[in-house]
C-alpha positions in Angstrom: -0.4 32.4 -10.1 0.6 34.6 -13.0 0.0 32.9 -16.3 3.1 34.6 -17.9 5.4 32.5 -15.7 6.7 29.4 -17.3 5.6 26.0 -16.0 9.0 24.2 -15.8 9.3 20.6 -16.9 11.3 19.9 -13.8 12.2 21.9 -10.7 15.6 21.0 -9.2 16.1 24.2 -7.3 13.3 24.2 -4.8 14.1 20.9 -3.0 17.8 21.9 -2.7 16.9 25.3 -1.2 14.5 23.6 1.2 17.3 21.1 2.3 20.2 23.6 2.0 21.2 23.5 5.6 21.3 19.7 5.8 23.1 19.5 2.4 25.7 22.1 3.4 26.4 20.0 6.5 27.5 17.1 4.2 30.1 19.3 2.6 31.4 20.6 5.9 31.7 17.0 7.2 33.6 15.9 4.1 35.9 19.0 4.3 36.7 18.5 8.0 37.4 14.7 7.7 38.9 14.6 4.2 36.5 11.7 3.6 36.0 12.1 -0.1 36.1 8.5 -1.5 34.4 5.6 0.3 34.2 5.6 4.1 31.3 6.0 6.5 29.1 8.3 4.4 29.1 5.8 1.5 28.6 2.8 3.9 25.7 4.5 5.7 23.9 5.4 2.5 24.4 1.9 1.1 22.8 0.4 4.2 19.9 2.9 4.2 19.2 2.5 0.5 19.3 -1.3 0.9 16.7 -1.0 3.6 14.6 1.3 1.5 14.6 -1.3 -1.4 13.9 -4.2 1.0 17.2 -6.0 0.0 20.3 -7.2 1.8 22.9 -5.2 -0.1 23.3 -1.9 -2.0 26.6 -1.0 -3.5 27.2 2.7 -4.5 28.8 3.4 -7.8 29.4 6.4 -9.9 26.4 6.1 -12.3 23.4 4.0 -13.2 25.2 2.8 -16.3 28.0 1.4 -14.2 25.5 -0.1 -11.8 23.9 -2.1 -14.5 27.2 -3.0 -16.2 28.7 -4.2 -12.9 25.5 -6.1 -12.0 25.5 -7.9 -15.3 29.2 -8.9 -14.9 28.8 -9.9 -11.3 25.8 -12.1 -12.1 27.9 -14.1 -14.6 27.0 -12.5 -18.0 30.0 -13.3 -20.2 31.6 -12.0 -23.4 29.4 -12.8 -26.4 26.3 -13.6 -24.4 22.9 -12.3 -25.5 21.0 -10.1 -23.0 17.3 -9.5 -23.8 15.8 -6.1 -23.1 13.5 -3.6 -24.7 14.1 -1.1 -27.5 12.1 1.6 -25.7 14.5 2.9 -23.0 17.5 5.2 -22.7 20.6 3.9 -24.5 22.4 3.5 -21.1 20.5 0.2 -20.7 22.1 -1.3 -23.9 25.4 0.5 -23.4 25.8 -1.4 -20.1 25.0 -4.7 -21.8 27.6 -4.0 -24.6 30.2 -2.7 -22.2 29.8 -5.9 -20.1 30.8 -7.8 -23.3 27.4 -9.0 -24.2 25.0 -8.3 -27.1 21.6 -6.7 -26.6 18.6 -8.2 -28.3 15.1 -6.8 -28.1 11.5 -7.8 -27.5 8.6 -5.3 -27.9 6.8 -3.5 -25.2 3.3 -3.5 -23.8 1.2 -0.7 -25.4 -0.3 0.4 -22.2 2.5 0.2 -19.6 5.4 0.9 -22.1 7.4 -1.9 -20.3 8.5 -5.3 -21.5 5.6 -7.3 -22.8 5.9 -10.7 -21.1 4.1 -12.4 -24.0 6.6 -11.0 -26.5 9.4 -12.3 -24.3 7.7 -15.7 -24.3 7.4 -15.6 -28.1 11.1 -14.6 -28.4 12.2 -17.5 -26.2 10.0 -20.1 -27.7 10.1 -19.2 -31.4 13.2 -17.1 -31.9 15.6 -19.3 -29.9 16.6 -22.9 -30.0 17.7 -25.2 -27.1 20.9 -27.2 -27.6 21.5 -30.6 -26.2 23.7 -29.0 -23.6 20.6 -27.1 -22.4 22.0 -23.7 -23.6 19.5 -21.4 -25.2 20.7 -20.0 -28.6 19.3 -16.9 -30.3 18.3 -17.5 -33.9 19.0 -13.9 -34.6 22.7 -13.9 -33.7 23.5 -17.6 -33.0 24.7 -16.6 -29.6 23.8 -18.0 -26.1 21.0 -16.2 -24.3 21.8 -15.8 -20.6 20.0 -12.9 -19.1 16.9 -10.7 -19.3 16.8 -7.0 -18.3 13.3 -5.6 -17.8 13.3 -1.8 -17.6 10.9 -0.2 -15.0 10.3 2.7 -17.3 8.9 6.1 -16.2 8.7 4.9 -12.6 6.4 1.9 -13.1 7.6 -1.7 -12.7 7.3 -4.3 -15.4 5.0 -7.3 -14.9 7.7 -9.3 -13.1 6.0 -12.6 -12.2 5.7 -13.8 -15.8 9.1 -12.5 -16.7 10.7 -14.3 -13.7 8.7 -17.5 -14.5 10.0 -17.5 -18.1 13.5 -16.8 -17.0 13.4 -19.7 -14.6 12.0 -22.0 -17.3 14.8 -21.1 -19.7 17.6 -20.8 -17.0 18.1 -17.1 -17.5 19.3 -14.4 -15.1 16.9 -11.5 -14.4 18.6 -8.1 -13.7 16.3 -5.2 -13.2 16.9 -1.8 -14.7 15.3 0.2 -11.9 17.1 3.5 -12.8 13.7 5.3 -13.0 11.9 3.4 -10.3 13.2 4.3 -6.8 10.4 3.1 -4.5 8.0 1.7 -7.1 6.1 -1.3 -6.1 4.7 -4.5 -7.8 2.2 -6.9 -6.3 3.6 -10.3 -6.9 1.0 -13.0 -7.3 3.7 -15.6 -6.7 4.6 -14.2 -3.3 1.2 -12.7 -2.5 2.7 -9.4 -1.4 4.0 -6.1 -2.7 7.7 -6.1 -3.8 9.9 -3.0 -4.2 11.8 -2.2 -7.4 15.3 -3.7 -7.1 14.3 -6.6 -4.9 12.9 -9.0 -7.5 15.8 -10.0 -9.8 19.1 -11.5 -9.0 20.4 -7.9 -9.0 19.3 -4.5 -10.1 20.6 -1.1 -11.1 19.6 2.4 -9.9 20.6 5.8 -11.3 20.9 8.9 -9.1 21.2 11.3 -12.0 20.0 14.7 -10.7 16.6 14.6 -12.4 15.7 11.2 -10.9 13.2 10.8 -8.0 16.3 10.4 -5.8 18.9 12.5 -7.4 22.5 13.3 -6.5 24.1 16.7 -7.2 26.1 15.1 -9.9 26.5 11.5 -11.2 25.8 8.5 -8.9 24.2 5.1 -9.0 23.8 1.8 -7.0 23.4 -1.9 -7.6 21.2 -3.9 -5.2 21.0 -7.6 -4.6 20.2 -10.2 -1.9 23.3 -12.2 -2.9 26.4 -11.5 -0.8 28.8 -12.8 -3.5 27.3 -10.6 -6.1 27.6 -7.5 -3.8 31.2 -8.3 -3.1 32.0 -8.7 -6.7 30.3 -5.4 -7.6 32.4 -3.7 -4.9 35.6 -5.1 -6.5 34.5 -4.2 -10.0 33.9 -0.5 -8.9 37.4 -0.4 -7.4 39.9 -1.7 -9.9 39.2 -5.4 -9.1 40.8 -5.0 -5.6 40.1 -7.6 -3.0 42.2 -5.4 -0.7 44.4 -2.4 -1.4 46.9 -3.2 -4.2 45.7 -6.8 -4.5 43.8 -7.1 -7.7 42.0 -10.3 -8.5 40.9 -9.1 -11.9 40.8 -5.9 -14.0 38.0 -3.7 -12.7 37.0 -0.1 -13.2 37.2 3.3 -11.5 33.4 3.3 -10.7 33.3 4.4 -7.0 30.6 6.6 -5.5 32.0 9.9 -4.1 31.4 10.3 -0.3 29.9 13.7 -0.8 27.3 12.4 -3.2 26.5 9.6 -0.8 26.0 12.0 2.0 23.7 14.2 -0.1 21.7 11.2 -1.2 21.4 10.1 2.4 19.8 13.5 3.3 17.4 13.2 0.3 16.5 9.6 1.0 14.8 10.6 4.2 12.3 12.6 2.0 11.9 10.2 -0.9 8.8 8.4 0.3 7.0 11.7 0.8 8.2 13.0 -2.6 7.0 9.8 -4.3 3.6 10.1 -2.7 3.4 13.7 -3.9 4.2 12.6 -7.4 1.3 10.1 -7.2 -0.9 12.9 -6.0 0.1 15.1 -9.0 -0.5 12.1 -11.3 -4.0 11.7 -9.9 -4.5 15.5 -10.4 -3.5 15.2 -14.0 -5.8 12.2 -14.4 -8.8 14.1 -13.0 -8.1 17.1 -15.2 -7.7 15.1 -18.4 -10.8 13.1 -17.7 -12.9 16.2 -16.9 -11.6 17.9 -20.0 -12.8 15.0 -22.3 -10.1 16.0 -24.8 -9.3 12.4 -25.9 -5.9 12.3 -24.1 -5.8 9.4 -21.7 -3.8 9.4 -18.4 -0.9 6.9 -18.2 -2.1 3.3 -17.5 -1.4 2.0 -14.1 -2.4 -1.7 -13.6 -3.9 -2.8 -10.3 -0.7 -4.7 -9.5 1.4 -1.5 -9.8 2.2 1.4 -7.5 4.1 3.7 -9.9 6.2 6.6 -8.6 5.8 8.7 -11.8 9.4 9.7 -12.5 7.8 10.9 -15.7 4.2 11.6 -16.6 3.8 10.5 -20.2 0.8 10.9 -22.5 0.3 10.1 -26.2 -0.9 12.2 -29.2 -0.8 11.7 -32.9 0.4 15.3 -33.5 3.3 15.4 -31.1 5.3 18.1 -32.8 2.3 20.4 -33.0 1.4 19.9 -29.3 4.9 20.4 -28.0 5.4 23.6 -30.0 2.1 24.9 -28.7 3.0 24.1 -25.1 6.3 25.7 -25.5 4.7 28.8 -27.0 2.4 29.2 -24.0 5.2 28.7 -21.5 4.9 25.1 -20.6 7.9 22.8 -20.5 7.5 19.4 -22.1 9.9 16.6 -23.2 10.1 13.4 -25.2 11.4 10.1 -23.7 12.4 8.5 -26.1 11.9 9.6 -29.8 14.0 7.0 -31.6 13.8 3.3 -30.6 17.2 1.8 -29.9 16.9 -0.8 -32.7 16.8 2.1 -35.2 19.7 4.0 -33.7 22.8 4.4 -35.8 24.8 3.0 -32.8 23.1 -0.4 -33.3 23.2 -0.8 -37.0 25.4 -3.9 -36.5 22.5 -5.7 -34.8 20.7 -5.8 -38.1 17.3 -4.8 -37.0 14.9 -3.0 -39.3 12.0 -0.6 -39.1 8.9 -2.6 -38.4 10.6 -5.2 -36.2 9.0 -3.8 -33.0 5.8 -2.0 -34.1 4.5 -1.1 -30.7 7.7 0.6 -29.7 7.8 2.4 -33.1 4.2 3.7 -32.8 4.7 4.9 -29.2 8.0 6.5 -29.8 6.3 8.8 -32.4 3.5 9.8 -30.1 4.8 10.2 -26.5 5.1 13.5 -24.6 6.4 13.9 -21.1 4.5 16.6 -19.1 5.9 18.6 -16.2 6.2 16.3 -13.2 7.9 17.0 -9.8 6.7 16.9 -6.2 6.4 20.7 -5.9 4.2 21.0 -9.0 1.0 23.0 -8.0 -2.6 22.3 -8.9 -2.7 25.7 -10.6 0.3 24.8 -12.7 -1.4 21.5 -13.7 -4.5 23.3 -14.8 -2.3 25.5 -17.0 -0.7 22.4 -18.5 -4.0 20.7 -19.3 -5.5 23.9 -20.5 -2.5 24.1 -22.9 -3.2 20.6 -24.1 -6.9 21.0 -24.6 -6.4 24.5 -26.0 -4.4 23.0 -28.8 -7.3 20.6 -29.4 -9.9 23.4 -29.4 -11.3 22.8 -25.9 -10.9 24.2 -22.4 -10.8 22.8 -18.9 -13.8 24.1 -16.9 -11.9 24.2 -13.6 -11.9 27.3 -11.4 -10.9 25.4 -8.2 -8.3 22.8 -9.4 -7.1 22.0 -5.9 -10.6 20.6 -5.0 -10.6 18.4 -8.0 -7.0 17.3 -7.3 -7.9 16.3 -3.8 -10.8 14.2 -5.2 -8.5 12.5 -7.6 -6.0 11.7 -4.9 -8.7 10.1 -2.7 -9.5 7.7 -5.6 -6.0 6.2 -5.6 
């Protein structure tokens, strides 16, 4: 491979070219049937995605944000309630909470997984809330009732759900998963003594099919999943103007439907998702082997024994982030930051009255993280270039002339 060719951060062209014939057939079917909204293509995808997630129901909607907003409302979160989540996530998580009429409050993250720290959640519930005689839990920060917890399965790795669910049951809280980056990720539940899929643990969950996700549409799309028939039915009404049937509106809803064309495209891609996820795990193992061999002081992402991550993003940490990103860009390597400013410090949430220092782990990580190129078609040679770029900035070099051999060794260690 020529070293003057840029290593992209993400390749959205290759998979679409490879599947072009199947994807074009979706357009032809829609044009010939005029089935653009709802209908068989949406229903078929919903059934297939529910099966993929090991749940009873999946409801297609027009974005991951709407999936979470509708899930919150359908699960009973009310105007003025507090929903607990993390400050290290994309703002869509908290937008969905606010747009459902609730108020987001935060607990810090685990320094290794970057997901909700169950012990920080325990501390919040035991020390920063009070229980009224009625049994309602009240936040001392806002004096509002706390009704739900939204753990975010960030970067393609699930949060430690057993403890979160146990705490939620103890304090009578609803658990709704933000699985927007975790299509197919798995968690070994000690409570159930088996592996559970993202989207199957909470009362409901939300997925995004934004184009860059592991399962991405060719536009905006999302889905809510649940094992509760009533919640699924309510999400279907919420996405379609509150209609129980055409022109009979039980409540005000939204225009949040999933386009049939997008559902059809997702159905085609869903058939390849397990393979693509496994390829991402192989690429992650390749990075891990290269970084370990280089001895450059950059550690691979932490994956606990109870996790099977699907590496939506491959995130490392360094104290000189700006220097490293500039260096990588200068040598033709794409890199990104997810996410540089914690939500509690965003201007949009000044009214929540958080301050710098309130969530120190998030604040430290947000200043150090870099996302490296990660996609199923990433080659071993490209990965060597990426790691050589990193260690070159640090004054070292990867001694790897046959990176594919090393990558295969790393994959076998998974």
